[in-house]
Structure formats: structure tokens, C-alpha cells
N, C-alpha and C positions, 0 to 999 in steps of 0.2 A: 191073702192080700186084701185089705179093706180100704175103702175110699174115705178120705177125710172131707166131710161135708163142708166144714168151715173154709176149706181152701177154695171152693168154687162160689163163694159169696160175691166175688168180684175183686177188681184191682189187679194189681199186677203180681300091695307091694308090686308095683308096676314099673317097668324100665322103659323109658323113652326120653328123648331129648327135648328140652323146651324150645330149642332153636328150630326143630323140624316141624312142630305142630302147625305153626302159622304157614309155613311153606307148603306143607302137604295138603292143607285144606283148600289151596288154590288150584289144585291139579284136576280134581274130578268133581262131578256133580254129586248132590246128596241123594241117597237112596233110603226110603222109609223101610225099616225092617223091625221084626219082632226079635226078642233076644233068642228065641229058639232058632230062628233062621240064622242068626249070627253064629250060634253055637255049632250049627251044622255046616257052616261055610267052609269051603276047601280052598287051598292056595291055588291061584290062577297060573297054571303053567309053571315055568321056571322062575317067575318073579314072585318071590316069597313075601313081598310087601303088598301084593294085591290078592284079593279074595274073589271067589266065584260063588254067587248065590243064584239059584234057579237058572243057571247058564249065562248070567251076566257078570261082567267084571265089576267089582265093588271096592271102593276105597273109602269114601266118605259116607257116613250113615246118619240117619235121624232115628232116635229112639225115644219112646215115652214110657216112663215107669215111676215107681215109688222109690224115694231115696232112703237109704239106710247105711249104717257104718261109715259115717263121715269122719275122716282123719285129717286134721289141719296141720300143715308144716309152714315154715317160713317161705319156702319156694313153691309149694303146690298144695292142692287139696285133693284127696282121693275119696271116693264114695262108691257105693254099689247101687244098682238099679234092679228093681223087680217089676216086671210087667205082666206077671201071671203066667208067662210061658217059660221063664227062666230068670237067672240072675247074671248080672254083668258088672265088671269092675270098670270104673271111669277115673280119669285123672285130668285135673285142670291145672296147668302151670300158671303161676302168678307172675307173669312177665311185666304187666302193665297195671297201673292203678285201676283201670276199667275191669280187669280180671278179678281183682279183689272185691270191687264194688258189686259185680254180678254175683259172686259167690256169697256175699252177705245175705242175699235173699233166700239162699238154699238151706233148708233144715231137714232133719230126718222126719219121715212120715208124710211128706208132701209129694205130689206128682210134679214132675218136671219134664220139659222137652229138651233133649240133648242133641246137639249136632257135633260130630267129631270124626276123627280119622281112625278107622278100624286097624288095629295092630295086633301082633301076637308076640308073646314072650314066654319061652320055655313051654310052648304048646298051649298056653292060656290066652284066650282073646280078651282084649280090653279096648277101650275107646280113649284116645287122646282128645279131650274136649276143647272145642274152640267157641262154643256158644251153649249156654244153659240158662233156662228161665223157668219160673214156676208156671204150671198150668192153672189158669184161672177160670176156665170154662170146661165143664165135664165133656162137652161135645168134642173137644179137641182130642180126647183119648179115643173116642169112638172113631173120629175121622182118621186118626193115625192108623188104627187097625184096618180100616177100609182101604187106606192107601197102601198098606202092606199087601193086602189081598190083591189089589189092582196091579201092583208091581209084579207080584208072583204070576198072576194070570197072563199078563201081556208078555213077560219074558218067556214063559213056558210056551206061549203061542208062537213066538218067534223061533224057538228051538224046534217046535214041531214043523214049522214051514221049512226050516233049514234041513230037517231030516227028510222032508219030502222032496228036497232037491231044488227048491226055488232059489234063484240067484240073488241073495242079499248078503250083507256083511256076515263074515264067518262067526263073529261073536258079538252079541248085543253089547253096546257100550252105554255107560252112563253119560249124561250130557257133558260137553266140552272135553271129553277124554282125548280127542285127537288134537288138542291144543289150539283150537280155533277160538274166536272171540266169544264164544258162548251163545251164538245165535242159532246153534244147531239143536233141534229137538230130535231125540233118538228113538227110544223105545215106543213112545206113544204113536209115532208115525211109522215105525218099523223100517223105514228106508232112509232115515236121517235127513228128512226134508227141512231145509232152512226155513226160519220164520219169513213170511212175506210181508208186504206193506199194505195188505188189504184187510179191512175190517178190524177185528179184535187182534189179529196177529200184528197189525201195524202198531197198535197200542203196546203190545208185549215188547216189541222192539224198541219203542221209545222209552219205556220204563227201564228195560234192561240197559240200554245205552246210558241213561242218566245214572243208574246205580254203578255202572262200570267206569264212570268218570274217576280218574285217579284221586281227586280230592275227596270224592265220596267213598271210595274204597278205603281211604286212610281214616275215615271216621269210624271208630270202634263201635259207637252206639248205633250205627246204621242211619238210614234216612227215613224220616217220618212220612207216612202216606199223605199227610196234608201238604207237605213240601212238594211231593211229586205232583199232586193235583194243581198246586199253584204254579210251579215252574213249567209244567208241561201244558198248562191251561186245558185240563181235561177234568170232567166230573169225577167225584169221588168213587161213584159206583163202577165206572170204567177202570179206574186205577185199581180198585180192589179185585175186580174180575181178572185183571192182568196179573196182579200179585199172586192170586191163587193158582193161575196157570203156570207161572214161572216157578213158583214154589214146588208145584207137583213135578215139573220137569227137572227140579234139582239144581237150577242155576242161580237161585237166590235162597236166603234163609232169614228167619226172624232173629232179632237180637235181644234187646231188653224187654220187649213186649210184642204183642201181635200187630203193632202199628209201626214198628221200625224194622227195616230190612237192609241187608247187604247182598251184594253179588258175590258169587263164588268165582273169583277170577284173580289174575295176577295183580298184586298190589305194588 
């Protein structure tokens, strides 16, 4: 797998139902994973729609890799990703004009950031994509792999604590898995401590609340960070710090570029 230098100069057969992709993306937080981790994921208990990675339940995932084998149809676009650890099939349903617009930027041989619902059909795992965008900064690829390592380390630590008999939740959960408003931070706190209103956490809550506004959830392109700064009357650096925290927690995701974000929540 080779890197395409020009991409970082700047700028911007799977079975699943198109009706379910949007609904499923609103159920669980996003988890950064490598394709190898996805290939080794097992079904979580009796629920065949959920998967288990490093002891944590996983439904929605973030993956970064190179695009190849694009196949366009009237109703969907399928493509494969290669991140150096394996290959993964992806499918983007073309339900809205925005879906087609987003896919116009995707071509073979470039790196992309994919957010989607992890599924399995006839034993083969794939991702039902609800957001895909080109990677315009090489550092994002490195950051993604660091995030994957971090997720694996902290979930493994929780499993070890559980094995030692400490009284915490029986299974680490991804954010908002329990159907709350999304203000719950799980694995990073190990004890699912809600965001509080002090310091940076207070900014996190303000940003998340704004993104969870029904009108903003309905905006397919997401909310620009400049709008967040203006509406919340907060400096841009504070907004971006909060964005990084919330993105790591898996309760928000980027859409058309690194300056537009949506909340993972009921729309």
C-alpha cells in the first residue's frame, strides 16, 4: 500500500437495507478500529447485530484506508478499503442528494476517513457507510492508528480490572449505548462518569448540546466549527479542543471536512 502525495497537498456484493443505515448510526458511539481488528471481531452474545472488539461492544466504527474497487450503481456505491492491516468492503446508499455529492469526491487510490455501521453477511464483515471524506492531512492517518491503539489499551485495561473483581459495569460500552442523551463518557472514564459543567467538560457539554439540537441533527453537512464559536460565544481554540474530545469519545463525527461535525444521536 503506497501513499498518494498529491492527496495531502491540502483541500478537501453486500446485503443491507438503505433504510436501516441511518437508523443504526444513531444507536451507538463511533469506535476507531483497524481493519485487522474488525476482521477479528466476534459477535457480542446472542445479538448477532453487535460485535465485540477487545472486550467492548462495537456497532459503529471509524476506519481510515486507501480506496479501491469502486462500483457505482443507481442506488448505491460499493468500494473496498486497505489500511495496511487488511481489506474491508464498504457500501454507501445513495438515499439523499448529499450522499451522491459526498461520493463524488471519492476516487480510487486516495485515503479516506469512513464512519459507518459494522455489519456481517454470510460471515463476511462490511461497513454500511454514513459518512466518508478524503483525508487531506497525512497526520490524520497517524492519529487514527494512535486512536485505535488507545482504544484497545483502555478496553483491555477495563477487562483486566473486571477480571480482578473490581465492581464496574460488566461490559465496557461505547458512548450512548444505554440510550442516554449522549452526555455519558464511558471507556475513557472507566466508570461512565457524566460530563460535568466545570472547565473543559462544560464546553464539551455546550458543544454537544448544540450539535444535538434537532435542526442541527437534520443538517446532513453538519455544523461548521465557526458557527459553534459564534453561537456559543467561545474562542475557536476551545471549540476545537472540545471537538477533539467529543470525537475521541465517539459521540460526534466529521462530515464533509474536518471543520463540519454532527452528533451521533436520534434525529
